[in-house]
N, C-alpha and C positions, 0 to 999 in steps of 0.2 A: 504494500500500499505507500503511495506517495503522499506524503500530508502536507508538503509544500506546493503551492500552484506559483509557475512559472512562463505561465502566458498568458495576459490581458491587457487590455490596456493601459493600466499603469505601470508595469512590467514594461510593457515596450516603450513608453516613454523615457524609463527610467535609462534605459540600453542605450537611447540615442545620447544620453547625457556620461554613456559610461559607465556604467552597473546594473551589473546581474542582480534582479532582485529576487528572493523567495517570499511568498505571503504566505501566512497561515489563516485559513478559513475553518472556524466552528461554526456548528450553529447555535447561535445565541439563545440564552435562556437566562433568569434570575439566579441561578448560581455560579455561570460562569461569569455571568456581567453582573457583580452583585450592586453597583452603583449606579445600575442601572433606571432610568425614570420610565414613566407610559411613555412619553414622547420619543425620547431614542428608541426603546426597545419597538414602540409602533413603525418610526421611519428609518430602521436600522438598514443601512449598506447589505446584508443579506439579502433585501430585495429587490439589489440592482442591478442590471445588467443581466449577465449568466446567470445568476445568482436566484434569479426567479424562475429558473428552468429547474424541472424534476429531478433530472438526473445530478447538476448538482446542487441540489438541495438533500439530497440521497445520499451524496459525497462525501459533505460536511455533518450530516447524521451521523454516518461510518465512525469518522475521524473523533467525531466528540465522544461517540461509548466509547471509542478506544480510549480517551483518555483520561473517562470518568473512571471507566471500572480496568482496564489494565495500566497506569499512568508509567512503571517501569517501561512494559514495550514500548510506547507510546513514544519516551524520550529518548531512547535507544534509536528508533526509528527517525525521530529528530535530525540527530545526532547528524545520520548517515544520510539523511538528505541536505544537511548543509553541509557537509563532506564533498558530496557529490556535485552540488553547485559550486563550491569554490573551486576542484580542478576541473569544473567546465570553465569560469571565470578568466583562472589563471593560462588556461589555451588561447584565450582571445584576449587576455591582454586587459582584462577587465575589473572593474571592484565589485567586491559583494556587499551587498546587504539583505537584511532580513527585516520582515515584519512579524511579529508572534501575533499579536491582535488582529489580524484584518476585519475579524466579528465578530471579538470577544475580548475580554478584559482581566485576562489572568496575570495575576502575579509572579511572571518566570522567574525573576531575581530569587525567588525564595526556593523554590525547586531545583534540587542539586545531584549529582553523579558522586557517588560513592568514587569512584578515581578523579575526576577532574573539577570537581563543583557546578558551578551552572552551569548553563552556556555561554555565558557572559565571561565566563572564565576559562570554559572551555574552548572559545573563541575570540580571542581578546583582538585578532585583526579584523575581526568584522563587525560592520559599523550595524546597530539593531536600531528599530525607530517602530515607535508605538502613537498613538493617541489613546488618555484616559482621561476619563471623568472622576478619578482619585486623586483628589491635591494631596494625601498624604505620600504620594511617591514623588510628587513635582522634587525635583532637587538630591531625591533620597533612594535612587539605582547607580546602578554601574557606570564607570566613565564610557564606554563605547554604547549602551543605551540612551536613543535620546527621546524622550515624554515630549508632547502637545496636548497642552489640557484641552477637555473637549465640555465648551459650551452646552447647557441643557436648558430646559423650561424652569427647572429648579431650581438653578445653581449660579444664576446671577452674579450675586454679590460675592461667590468665592470665585467667579471670572474675573472680576475688576480684584481683588485681591491677588489671587493670581497673577493678573499684567503688571501690576504696582510691585511685585516680587521682582522683576525682572523677566520672567517666563513667558512663551507665546500662547495663545489659546485659539481654536479651529472653532468658528461658529459659520451656521449654517443660515444662508439667507436664502429666501425664494427665487426670487430672476435676476436681480443686480446685488453686483457688491457695492457696497458705500467706499468713499475715498478712506474713512477713518471710521472709529466704532471705539465708544468709550474713550476717546483722546488719543486711541493707537492705530497706525498706520492699517491699512489692510492690504492685505496682497493676494494674490489671487493662488488659491491650495489647489486648484485644478488643473495648472500649468504641469505641475511637477506632482509626485507625491513625496520624492525626498524631503523629509520635510525638518533633517538635519542639516542643511544647505538654507534655512531660511533664515538664519539670524535670530537677534534677539528682539525680545520685547515686542512684538509684531502679533495681529488676528490675523491669522492664517482663515481667510474666506471659503467657503463650499458654496457651491448652489446645488439648494434640495435634489435630491434623484430619486428614482422609484417610489414606494408609496409617502416618503419623506414632502413630495409634492404636492400633498391631499392633506397634510398636518395642520392641526387646527390647535392643538395644546399650548404652542408657544417655542415649541424647541425649534421651528424654522421663525427666521424673522423675515416679517415685510418688509 
């Protein structure tokens, strides 16, 4: 079983920037997304693009079942996938980066191998990156793990606090990105998925996709 997705519009864009990307997509629920709100769960990117296909949903469900019930096996398969991607990238002279929470919010830095530690310690030369709605993780993860905070309909004040701390915050907008949000410049996060290249203290603007286009919870900003 392959755990990492290595071919989709996000990874194709990254290759044009010299990066080979692997993204892990699980099937989101309130166990693997413990900080999820009703709005972000309803509008999750799990339903966007190819994610809406039945075959894709079944594959994500299988991975999630393996993660929940056979974590040791899951982690070793994940390590093997990263090693394969590294070898493939090296042959093409490209850099490797991994997004572990494509459609989840797992605290991967707390899961370790007995012989090599966490994934971040196992692959110190690999750039990992994710979005998270968990403020406790911001600034408290390994140096090769870049996190962008996710604004939801129920954490506006926390998002402002995160911005004031100098971190980046991702915000979903309906149809058009504003120039600024709460006094910070808004960059177009759909141009590239490589969040670790965004700089500091910016708002990562994302246009609503999938079911999020019909959001009425406040998760998507008009």
